[in-house]
N, C-alpha and C positions, 0 to 999 in steps of 0.2 A: 504495500501497499502506501507506507509513503515512496518509492523510490514514485510508481507514479504522480503525486503529488506536487515531490521534487517539481515533475518531467510537466506541471501546470494543469492535470486534467481536473477535472471533478468529480465528485463524492460516484452521479449517474454511469460517468463512463468512468473512470473507477471499474465499479459493476462487473462493470460493463466486459472488463477486460477481463478480469478474476473469473466471472461463470463461465467467460470463453477458453480462461486456458486450463482451470481450476477443477470445473459442470461443478455447475446447479449444485446438487450433495455436497459439496468440499473448501465453496467461495465461502469468505464467511457472507455476512447479511449488510442489507442497506445501510440500517442502522450503527451496525461495530464500520462501518468504514468510514459515514458518516462523522460519529464518538473520533477517532481515529484523526480521521483531515483535517478538525476542530482543534486534534491533541500537537496532530501539525501546525497548526496555522499563529495555535500559540507560543513555540517556538519548541516544544518537545518534536527530542528529535530518535526516539528509543523506544520499542514496539513493548521492553521490555518492565516489567511489574515494578512500580514503582514498590520499596520496601514503610511500605502502613502501617498504622498503630492501630495498639491491644500484645491480646496476651504475644507472650514469645512464644515460639514453637517448638523447645528446643532446650529439657533441663541438664542440669549436669546433674552426674555417677554422684559428688554426697548428697546430694541438695534429693535426689531419687532414693537415696538409701536411706535418711533421714529422713521422707514421710514414710519411705514402708513397714521401719521398729514400730514407726510413732504407729499407724494405724494396724501394725500388732500390737504394738503393748492394748491398743485401746480392745478390740478385739480381745485377747485373751481373759482380759478381767474382766 
């Protein structure tokens, strides 16, 4: 998508190009293409996910051991 956007194609033209290249089933939806065209217009130049807020998706081993041990003793009591 970025390639087509940089070439100056509109979201409609990008959708047509991707449909003909990838097929209707594999190409992103028009809504997705419009979203990314707007993101590129704002200056974003990567399709990589941005670092989001919220809970971490990883824990350290000592944390896990401590939590598991605490839960074990709560069950044992």
